[in-house]
Residue frames relative to the residue before (quaternion, step in Angstrom):
aa qw qx qy qz dx dy dz
M 1.0000 0.0000 0.0000 0.0000 0.00 0.00 0.00
T 0.6515 0.5257 -0.3170 0.4458 3.53 0.99 -0.87
S 0.6668 0.4918 -0.3166 0.4617 3.60 0.88 -0.86
R 0.6235 0.5332 -0.3501 0.4521 3.57 1.04 -0.73
N 0.6498 0.5175 -0.3152 0.4589 3.54 0.99 -0.87
Q 0.6438 0.5229 -0.3233 0.4556 3.56 1.02 -0.79
I 0.6516 0.5051 -0.3139 0.4709 3.54 0.98 -0.86
A 0.6531 0.5116 -0.3121 0.4629 3.54 0.95 -0.85
G 0.6536 0.5069 -0.3164 0.4645 3.56 0.99 -0.83
A 0.6498 0.5077 -0.3228 0.4646 3.58 1.00 -0.83
A 0.6438 0.5209 -0.3243 0.4571 3.55 1.01 -0.83
L 0.6559 0.4985 -0.3175 0.4697 3.57 0.97 -0.83
G 0.6461 0.5170 -0.3251 0.4578 3.57 1.01 -0.79
L 0.6465 0.5120 -0.3219 0.4650 3.55 1.03 -0.82
L 0.6511 0.5086 -0.3190 0.4643 3.55 0.99 -0.84
A 0.6424 0.5146 -0.3263 0.4649 3.58 1.02 -0.78
F 0.6510 0.5160 -0.3161 0.4583 3.55 0.99 -0.85
L 0.6644 0.4938 -0.2986 0.4749 3.55 0.97 -0.91
G 0.6455 0.5239 -0.3270 0.4495 3.55 1.02 -0.76
L 0.6843 0.4788 -0.2873 0.4691 3.55 0.94 -0.90
S 0.6892 0.4803 -0.2895 0.4588 3.61 0.94 -0.85
S 0.6320 0.5178 -0.3429 0.4635 3.58 1.21 -0.21
L 0.6681 0.4644 -0.2969 0.4998 3.60 1.26 -0.10
Y 0.0898 0.7641 -0.6371 0.0466 3.57 -1.15 0.68
T 0.3444 -0.7447 0.5452 0.1721 3.55 -1.23 0.49
V 0.2135 -0.7473 0.6189 0.1134 3.57 -1.03 0.91
G 0.3732 -0.7568 0.4984 0.1987 3.58 -0.69 1.10
Q 0.6928 -0.4925 0.3431 0.3998 3.53 -1.32 0.29
S 0.7666 0.3053 -0.1653 0.5401 3.61 1.06 -0.72
Q 0.6041 0.5544 -0.3494 0.4535 3.56 1.15 0.63
K 0.1393 -0.6966 0.6848 0.1625 3.44 -1.49 0.24
A 0.2346 -0.7854 0.5616 0.1126 3.55 -1.11 0.72
L 0.1843 -0.7523 0.6254 0.0944 3.52 -1.07 0.89
V 0.2384 -0.7751 0.5720 0.1231 3.58 -0.67 1.12
V 0.0950 -0.7912 0.6041 0.0047 3.55 -0.76 1.13
R 0.1240 -0.7981 0.5890 0.0281 3.54 -0.74 1.12
L 0.8324 -0.1419 0.0321 0.5347 3.51 -0.50 1.30
G 0.7581 -0.3993 0.1922 0.4785 3.56 0.96 0.95
K 0.6919 0.4298 -0.2760 0.5102 3.59 1.24 -0.09
P 0.4227 -0.7050 0.5015 0.2697 3.61 -0.73 1.05
V 0.1154 -0.8201 0.5594 0.0351 3.55 -0.91 0.96
G 0.8303 -0.0793 0.0550 0.5489 3.62 1.11 -0.21
V 0.2864 -0.7284 0.6001 0.1653 3.53 -1.29 0.53
I 0.1766 -0.7720 0.6058 0.0767 3.54 -0.84 1.04
E 0.1124 -0.8233 0.5560 0.0218 3.57 -0.59 1.18
E 0.6215 0.5436 -0.3447 0.4466 3.58 1.19 -0.44
P 0.3860 -0.7183 0.5175 0.2592 3.61 -0.82 0.87
G 0.5312 0.6214 -0.4743 0.3267 3.53 -1.26 0.51
L 0.6987 -0.4437 0.3577 0.4324 3.55 -1.37 -0.26
Q 0.0587 -0.8028 0.5930 -0.0205 3.56 -0.83 1.08
V 0.3334 -0.7359 0.5631 0.1737 3.54 -1.35 0.45
K 0.0065 -0.7762 0.6305 -0.0077 3.54 -1.10 0.80
M 0.5958 -0.5450 0.4341 0.3994 3.51 -1.29 0.16
P 0.4157 -0.7251 0.4844 0.2585 3.57 -0.71 1.02
L 0.8306 0.2587 -0.2293 0.4366 3.50 -1.32 0.60
V 0.7765 0.3367 -0.1954 0.4955 3.65 0.92 -0.75
D 0.7160 0.3978 -0.2486 0.5169 3.58 1.17 -0.46
S 0.0678 -0.7501 0.6553 0.0578 3.56 -1.19 0.71
V 0.3150 -0.7543 0.5549 0.1546 3.55 -1.20 0.56
Q 0.1394 -0.7616 0.6300 0.0610 3.56 -0.97 1.00
Y 0.2111 -0.7994 0.5545 0.0942 3.55 -0.63 1.15
T 0.0927 -0.7648 0.6346 0.0610 3.56 -1.16 0.71
D 0.4206 -0.6990 0.5281 0.2358 3.55 -1.10 0.82
T 0.2608 -0.7925 0.5357 0.1303 3.59 -0.76 1.03
R 0.4984 0.6568 -0.4372 0.3594 3.61 1.22 -0.03
L 0.6107 -0.5411 0.4319 0.3844 3.56 -1.33 0.32
L 0.1529 -0.8054 0.5718 0.0312 3.55 -0.74 1.14
A 0.3525 -0.7432 0.5397 0.1790 3.54 -1.21 0.60
L 0.0987 -0.7509 0.6502 0.0601 3.51 -1.20 0.71
E 0.0316 0.7851 -0.6155 0.0609 3.57 -0.76 1.09
P 0.1319 -0.8245 0.5471 0.0584 3.58 0.14 1.25
P 0.6005 -0.5599 0.4093 0.3979 3.60 -1.16 0.41
S 0.5949 -0.5767 0.4189 0.3715 3.55 -1.19 0.55
E 0.0826 -0.7927 0.6037 0.0180 3.55 -1.18 0.64
Q 0.4494 -0.6765 0.5167 0.2709 3.54 -1.25 0.52
I 0.0737 -0.7940 0.6032 -0.0194 3.53 -0.91 1.04
I 0.3264 -0.7300 0.5679 0.1951 3.58 -1.03 0.82
L 0.3416 -0.7650 0.5185 0.1708 3.57 -0.72 1.11
G 0.7142 -0.4534 0.3227 0.4245 3.54 -1.34 0.05
D 0.7010 0.4144 -0.2685 0.5145 3.61 1.17 -0.48
Q 0.5582 -0.6579 0.3458 0.3686 3.55 1.31 0.53
K 0.4704 0.6330 -0.4755 0.3897 3.59 1.14 0.47
R 0.3326 -0.7470 0.5508 0.1671 3.54 -1.03 0.87
I 0.0179 -0.8027 0.5959 -0.0151 3.58 -0.85 1.00
E 0.4092 -0.6686 0.5683 0.2503 3.53 -1.33 0.47
V 0.0856 -0.8291 0.5524 -0.0100 3.58 -0.47 1.25
E 0.0802 -0.7631 0.6407 0.0284 3.55 -0.99 0.95
S 0.0611 -0.8344 0.5470 -0.0294 3.58 -0.44 1.24
F 0.1384 -0.7578 0.6271 0.1155 3.55 -1.37 0.06
A 0.1022 -0.7757 0.6195 0.0631 3.55 -1.31 0.36
R 0.1774 -0.7442 0.6340 0.1128 3.56 -1.25 0.61
F 0.0868 0.8114 -0.5653 0.1203 3.59 -0.74 1.06
R 0.1259 -0.7568 0.6307 0.1165 3.51 -1.38 0.19
I 0.4738 -0.6500 0.5177 0.2914 3.55 -1.26 0.53
V 0.0830 -0.8335 0.5463 0.0025 3.59 -0.55 1.16
D 0.7708 0.2445 -0.1464 0.5699 3.62 1.16 -0.42
P 0.2452 -0.8165 0.5017 0.1467 3.62 0.07 1.24
L 0.6408 0.5342 -0.3434 0.4314 3.61 0.98 -0.75
R 0.6893 0.4497 -0.2822 0.4930 3.59 0.83 -0.94
Y 0.6088 0.5525 -0.3409 0.4559 3.57 1.08 -0.74
Y 0.6738 0.4892 -0.2939 0.4693 3.59 0.93 -0.89
Q 0.6865 0.4950 -0.2851 0.4499 3.58 0.96 -0.83
S 0.7488 0.4131 -0.2232 0.4679 3.61 1.07 -0.68
V 0.8433 0.1149 -0.0356 0.5238 3.62 0.77 -0.90
R 0.2343 -0.8221 0.4781 0.2019 3.61 1.14 -0.72
T 0.8187 0.1544 -0.0822 0.5469 3.66 0.71 -0.95
L 0.6024 -0.5805 0.4130 0.3600 3.55 -1.23 0.55
D 0.6206 0.5405 -0.3531 0.4451 3.60 1.01 -0.72
Q 0.6630 0.4859 -0.3058 0.4805 3.57 0.97 -0.84
A 0.6227 0.5312 -0.3426 0.4611 3.58 1.04 -0.70
R 0.6525 0.5037 -0.3165 0.4694 3.59 0.93 -0.83
S 0.6481 0.5297 -0.3230 0.4417 3.57 0.96 -0.83
Q 0.6982 0.4556 -0.2809 0.4754 3.60 0.85 -0.92
L 0.6416 0.5127 -0.3337 0.4628 3.58 1.01 -0.74
A 0.6198 0.5350 -0.3428 0.4606 3.59 1.05 -0.72
Q 0.6388 0.5127 -0.3279 0.4707 3.61 1.03 -0.73
I 0.6374 0.5194 -0.3264 0.4662 3.59 1.00 -0.79
V 0.6576 0.5031 -0.3083 0.4685 3.59 0.93 -0.92
S 0.6606 0.5186 -0.3122 0.4440 3.58 0.91 -0.89
S 0.6864 0.4735 -0.2977 0.4648 3.60 0.87 -0.91
S 0.6411 0.5120 -0.3282 0.4680 3.60 1.05 -0.70
L 0.6257 0.5271 -0.3333 0.4686 3.57 1.02 -0.76
R 0.6811 0.4881 -0.2953 0.4590 3.58 0.85 -0.95
R 0.6638 0.5067 -0.3157 0.4505 3.58 0.94 -0.83
E 0.7237 0.4413 -0.2585 0.4633 3.58 0.85 -0.93
L 0.7098 0.4519 -0.2718 0.4671 3.60 0.84 -0.94
G 0.5936 0.5812 -0.3649 0.4203 3.57 1.17 -0.43
Q 0.6911 0.4584 -0.2748 0.4865 3.59 1.28 -0.14
V 0.6935 0.4553 -0.2717 0.4878 3.62 1.24 -0.11
M 0.4845 -0.6430 0.5145 0.2952 3.53 -1.34 0.34
L 0.6666 -0.5138 0.3604 0.4023 3.54 -1.25 0.40
R 0.6503 0.5377 -0.3333 0.4206 3.58 0.94 -0.82
A 0.5794 0.5915 -0.3844 0.4083 3.61 1.15 -0.50
L 0.6541 0.5125 -0.3164 0.4577 3.60 1.12 -0.60
L 0.6768 0.4739 -0.2870 0.4846 3.58 1.27 -0.20
T 0.6811 0.4380 -0.2771 0.5172 3.58 1.29 0.12
D 0.7347 -0.3906 0.3056 0.4629 3.57 -1.30 -0.24
E 0.4997 0.6579 -0.4217 0.3737 3.60 1.23 -0.28
R 0.5443 0.6355 -0.3980 0.3760 3.59 1.16 -0.52
D 0.6424 0.5233 -0.3353 0.4483 3.63 0.95 -0.78
R 0.6625 0.4896 -0.3116 0.4736 3.59 0.96 -0.81
I 0.6179 0.5397 -0.3460 0.4551 3.59 1.05 -0.69
T 0.6886 0.4678 -0.2879 0.4734 3.60 0.85 -0.93
T 0.6032 0.5456 -0.3637 0.4540 3.60 1.08 -0.59
R 0.6646 0.4874 -0.3079 0.4752 3.59 0.94 -0.83
I 0.6353 0.5191 -0.3310 0.4661 3.59 1.01 -0.76
S 0.6581 0.5150 -0.3099 0.4535 3.59 0.92 -0.90
A 0.6547 0.5104 -0.3166 0.4589 3.60 0.96 -0.82
E 0.6649 0.5018 -0.3097 0.4584 3.58 0.95 -0.84
V 0.6563 0.5027 -0.3130 0.4676 3.59 0.96 -0.87
A 0.6414 0.5254 -0.3269 0.4535 3.59 0.97 -0.82
E 0.6571 0.5151 -0.3107 0.4542 3.58 0.97 -0.85
R 0.7242 0.4506 -0.2547 0.4557 3.59 0.86 -0.94
S 0.6862 0.4956 -0.2930 0.4446 3.60 1.12 -0.54
R 0.4623 0.6812 -0.4597 0.3330 3.62 1.21 -0.09
S 0.6223 0.5581 -0.3452 0.4268 3.59 1.07 -0.66
L 0.6552 0.4918 -0.3124 0.4809 3.59 1.25 -0.28
G 0.5062 -0.6368 0.4310 0.3904 3.59 1.26 -0.07
I 0.5659 0.5930 -0.3598 0.4457 3.58 1.27 0.40
E 0.2040 -0.7410 0.6259 0.1325 3.55 -1.11 0.74
V 0.2154 -0.7759 0.5837 0.1042 3.57 -0.60 1.17
V 0.2751 -0.7917 0.5315 0.1229 3.56 -0.62 1.16
D 0.8120 -0.0612 0.0977 0.5722 3.58 0.90 -0.87
V 0.0345 -0.7412 0.6698 0.0262 3.51 -1.23 0.71
G 0.0677 0.8178 -0.5659 0.0798 3.58 -0.81 0.96
I 0.4124 -0.6605 0.5687 0.2651 3.50 -1.39 0.23
R 0.2630 -0.7901 0.5359 0.1389 3.55 -0.44 1.20
R 0.8037 -0.0318 0.0638 0.5907 3.57 0.97 -0.83
A 0.0167 0.7701 -0.6371 0.0290 3.55 -1.05 0.84
D 0.1388 0.8048 -0.5532 0.1644 3.55 -0.08 1.34
L 0.5600 -0.5613 0.4801 0.3753 3.50 -1.32 0.32
P 0.5657 -0.5841 0.4413 0.3794 3.61 -1.07 0.59
P 0.6587 -0.5356 0.3375 0.4067 3.62 -1.10 0.57
E 0.6774 0.4857 -0.3181 0.4517 3.60 0.88 -0.84
T 0.6502 0.4973 -0.3191 0.4776 3.58 1.05 -0.72
S 0.6305 0.5315 -0.3335 0.4569 3.57 1.00 -0.81
Q 0.6511 0.5103 -0.3179 0.4634 3.58 0.98 -0.81
A 0.6475 0.5130 -0.3200 0.4639 3.57 1.00 -0.83
I 0.6526 0.4954 -0.3125 0.4806 3.59 0.98 -0.84
Y 0.6348 0.5245 -0.3327 0.4596 3.58 1.00 -0.80
D 0.6502 0.5093 -0.3180 0.4656 3.59 0.97 -0.84
R 0.6528 0.4976 -0.3225 0.4714 3.60 0.97 -0.80
M 0.6501 0.5058 -0.3199 0.4683 3.58 0.96 -0.83
K 0.6459 0.5226 -0.3206 0.4548 3.57 1.00 -0.81
S 0.6715 0.4816 -0.3002 0.4765 3.60 0.91 -0.88
E 0.6362 0.5218 -0.3314 0.4617 3.58 1.05 -0.73
R 0.6571 0.4918 -0.3111 0.4792 3.58 0.98 -0.81
Q 0.6355 0.5127 -0.3367 0.4690 3.58 1.03 -0.71
R 0.6365 0.5152 -0.3322 0.4681 3.59 1.00 -0.77
Q 0.6550 0.4996 -0.3126 0.4729 3.58 0.95 -0.85
A 0.6345 0.5272 -0.3365 0.4542 3.58 1.03 -0.77
K 0.6465 0.5084 -0.3233 0.4681 3.58 0.99 -0.80
E 0.6437 0.5136 -0.3254 0.4647 3.58 0.98 -0.80
L 0.6670 0.4941 -0.3070 0.4655 3.57 0.94 -0.85
R 0.6386 0.5085 -0.3360 0.4698 3.60 1.02 -0.75
A 0.6501 0.5064 -0.3183 0.4686 3.58 0.97 -0.85
Q 0.6543 0.5008 -0.3098 0.4745 3.57 0.98 -0.84
G 0.6469 0.5123 -0.3164 0.4680 3.57 1.00 -0.80
F 0.6381 0.5128 -0.3265 0.4726 3.59 1.02 -0.79
E 0.6404 0.5185 -0.3217 0.4665 3.57 1.02 -0.81
W 0.6499 0.4967 -0.3164 0.4805 3.57 0.98 -0.84
A 0.6360 0.5261 -0.3336 0.4555 3.59 0.98 -0.80
Q 0.6425 0.5098 -0.3253 0.4707 3.59 1.00 -0.81
Q 0.6469 0.5140 -0.3218 0.4624 3.58 0.96 -0.84
I 0.6654 0.4903 -0.3043 0.4735 3.59 0.91 -0.91
Q 0.6527 0.5137 -0.3153 0.4590 3.59 0.98 -0.87
G 0.6536 0.5107 -0.3114 0.4638 3.57 0.99 -0.86
K 0.6499 0.5048 -0.3150 0.4729 3.56 0.98 -0.84
A 0.6488 0.5113 -0.3176 0.4656 3.59 0.98 -0.82
D 0.6433 0.5140 -0.3263 0.4643 3.59 1.00 -0.82
R 0.6540 0.5025 -0.3248 0.4629 3.58 0.95 -0.82
E 0.6547 0.4960 -0.3152 0.4755 3.57 0.94 -0.83
R 0.6303 0.5302 -0.3343 0.4581 3.60 1.02 -0.77
T 0.6532 0.5097 -0.3153 0.4626 3.56 0.97 -0.87
V 0.6539 0.5048 -0.3169 0.4660 3.58 0.96 -0.88
I 0.6618 0.5097 -0.3119 0.4526 3.59 0.91 -0.91
L 0.6623 0.5045 -0.3061 0.4616 3.59 0.96 -0.91
S 0.6653 0.4980 -0.3169 0.4571 3.56 0.92 -0.89
E 0.6482 0.4994 -0.3218 0.4763 3.58 0.98 -0.78
A 0.6467 0.5113 -0.3226 0.4650 3.59 1.00 -0.79
Q 0.6533 0.5033 -0.3149 0.4699 3.59 0.98 -0.86
R 0.6437 0.5120 -0.3290 0.4639 3.57 0.99 -0.81
A 0.6632 0.4938 -0.3100 0.4693 3.54 0.96 -0.89
S 0.6530 0.5101 -0.3258 0.4553 3.60 1.00 -0.79
K 0.6371 0.5136 -0.3334 0.4681 3.58 1.03 -0.69
V 0.6273 0.5215 -0.3392 0.4684 3.55 1.03 -0.76
V 0.6728 0.4835 -0.2962 0.4752 3.58 0.89 -0.95
R 0.6504 0.5101 -0.3231 0.4608 3.58 0.98 -0.86
G 0.6449 0.5171 -0.3204 0.4626 3.58 1.02 -0.81
E 0.6520 0.4977 -0.3181 0.4755 3.52 0.99 -0.82
G 0.6443 0.5146 -0.3232 0.4644 3.59 1.03 -0.75
D 0.6483 0.5048 -0.3190 0.4723 3.56 0.98 -0.84
A 0.6419 0.5138 -0.3336 0.4612 3.58 0.96 -0.79
E 0.6600 0.4950 -0.3110 0.4719 3.56 0.99 -0.83
A 0.6346 0.5211 -0.3289 0.4664 3.58 1.05 -0.76
N 0.6549 0.4982 -0.3159 0.4723 3.57 0.92 -0.85
R 0.6351 0.5217 -0.3431 0.4547 3.56 1.03 -0.74
L 0.6668 0.4943 -0.3049 0.4670 3.55 0.94 -0.86
I 0.6442 0.5156 -0.3253 0.4619 3.59 1.03 -0.80
A 0.6557 0.5037 -0.3148 0.4660 3.55 0.96 -0.83
E 0.6424 0.5134 -0.3261 0.4663 3.52 1.06 -0.76
A 0.6560 0.4982 -0.3090 0.4753 3.57 1.02 -0.80
F 0.6332 0.5336 -0.3293 0.4537 3.59 1.00 -0.79
G 0.6573 0.5145 -0.3148 0.4518 3.53 1.02 -0.77
K 0.6681 0.4995 -0.3105 0.4558 3.59 1.07 -0.62
D 0.8087 -0.0393 0.0580 0.5841 3.64 0.95 -0.84
P 0.2055 -0.8257 0.5128 0.1141 3.62 0.16 1.22
Q 0.6522 0.5297 -0.3354 0.4260 3.63 0.93 -0.82
F 0.6631 0.4818 -0.3081 0.4829 3.61 0.92 -0.87
F 0.6268 0.5328 -0.3439 0.4527 3.56 1.02 -0.74
N 0.6471 0.4990 -0.3254 0.4758 3.62 0.95 -0.81
F 0.6346 0.5273 -0.3255 0.4618 3.55 1.05 -0.81
Y 0.6592 0.5060 -0.3037 0.4660 3.60 0.92 -0.86
R 0.6606 0.4929 -0.3106 0.4735 3.58 0.97 -0.81
S 0.6165 0.5352 -0.3512 0.4583 3.60 1.07 -0.67
L 0.6445 0.5177 -0.3209 0.4622 3.58 0.99 -0.84
Q 0.6337 0.5173 -0.3323 0.4695 3.59 0.99 -0.74
T 0.6436 0.5143 -0.3231 0.4658 3.57 1.02 -0.82
Y 0.6482 0.5092 -0.3181 0.4683 3.60 0.98 -0.84
H 0.6429 0.5361 -0.3241 0.4407 3.55 0.96 -0.87
Q 0.6843 0.4732 -0.2891 0.4735 3.55 0.90 -0.85
A 0.6653 0.5023 -0.3129 0.4551 3.57 1.00 -0.81
L 0.7080 0.4567 -0.2691 0.4665 3.58 0.91 -0.89
A 0.6016 0.5728 -0.3690 0.4168 3.60 1.09 -0.56
D 0.7219 0.4280 -0.2475 0.4842 3.59 1.04 -0.66
S 0.5998 0.5776 -0.3620 0.4190 3.63 1.25 -0.13
A 0.6609 -0.4911 0.3852 0.4167 3.56 -1.36 0.06
P 0.6939 -0.4586 0.3226 0.4518 3.63 -1.21 0.18
T 0.7713 0.2519 -0.1432 0.5666 3.61 1.11 -0.59
I 0.0326 -0.7869 0.6161 -0.0089 3.55 -0.95 0.96
V 0.2379 -0.7779 0.5733 0.0980 3.56 -0.92 0.96
L 0.0349 0.7969 -0.5989 0.0715 3.58 -0.76 1.12
T 0.4757 -0.6341 0.5213 0.3159 3.60 -1.24 0.49
P 0.6180 -0.5899 0.3622 0.3728 3.60 -1.08 0.60
D 0.7308 0.4247 -0.2547 0.4697 3.57 1.04 -0.58
T 0.3320 0.7488 -0.5081 0.2661 3.55 1.22 0.44
E 0.5570 -0.6311 0.4328 0.3227 3.51 -1.03 0.89
M 0.6089 0.5878 -0.3478 0.4035 3.54 1.11 -0.69
L 0.7077 0.4553 -0.2636 0.4716 3.56 1.15 -0.67
R 0.4658 0.6961 -0.4507 0.3089 3.54 1.21 -0.19
V 0.6583 0.5134 -0.3177 0.4495 3.56 0.90 -0.88
F 0.6691 0.4992 -0.3085 0.4559 3.60 0.96 -0.82
R 0.6678 0.5000 -0.3012 0.4620 3.60 1.13 -0.61
S 0.8100 0.2933 -0.1270 0.4916 3.55 0.85 -1.02
G 0.4322 -0.6956 0.4762 0.3203 3.60 1.22 -0.33
P 0.7100 -0.4534 0.3160 0.4364 3.50 -1.32 0.03
P 0.5561 -0.6054 0.4468 0.3530 3.59 -1.08 0.64
M 0.4096 -0.7042 0.5266 0.2428 3.52 -1.05 0.80
A 0.4754 -0.6605 0.4950 0.3045 3.50 -0.97 0.83
S 0.5060 -0.6561 0.4810 0.2868 3.59 -1.01 0.86
R 0.2977 -0.7591 0.5543 0.1668 3.48 -0.95 0.90
H 0.2384 -0.7563 0.5978 0.1175 3.54 -1.05 0.82
């Protein structure tokens, strides 16, 4: 009786094991590929509880959600032979589990092959354009062509590529430094030219100002000489008129002017004899005009 019970228990356990191993669950964001003894036999797309043959069937699950690929940055030579550092990205999903299983099997392998496809497409497309094209609206058309090429080549992997883009496209640090140095030297050269031009303009303005100053001074001196001459002529006329009215007073006035000039240039003390002609005027005063 005991052995029968053991056999029955083993049979029930085996049946339970076979029953459980024949069941599997497909998630809402999954597809399942049933493989029988190494050969794919069917794709299950409906989520829920599914049945397979125990022991001989295995299930390979694939994620149907949108997946991201961000390969490392790489240097690419453009059509104008300039080298740039490109950082790209891609968005994809697995749409054909059977082809996916036959070509790559694992997600890591799929990412690796897709990264190679993106890299070769980037090199092929960017190798035909100039650097300035990446700084204009042409960049959108370039990424569109790259995305279309990557999508076409990745269909053989059972993958649908939704988008491919260029996140960053910069010059390498050493190239950027060289360009910065060239720009700096060019700006310094332009600054020197502008300073030289400014100095030349300053010299021209200074020369013009000096010429105008000389002309203005000469005209002012000429005008002052004319005015001085006219003043001297008027003074001589007035003196002659005064001399004609009273010659003796005029001689007396001229003598005083002569004394003033002579004494102004002498020392504080001057020694004269009493009979000096210079003292005659001081002793006798001005001559009296004769009365008629």
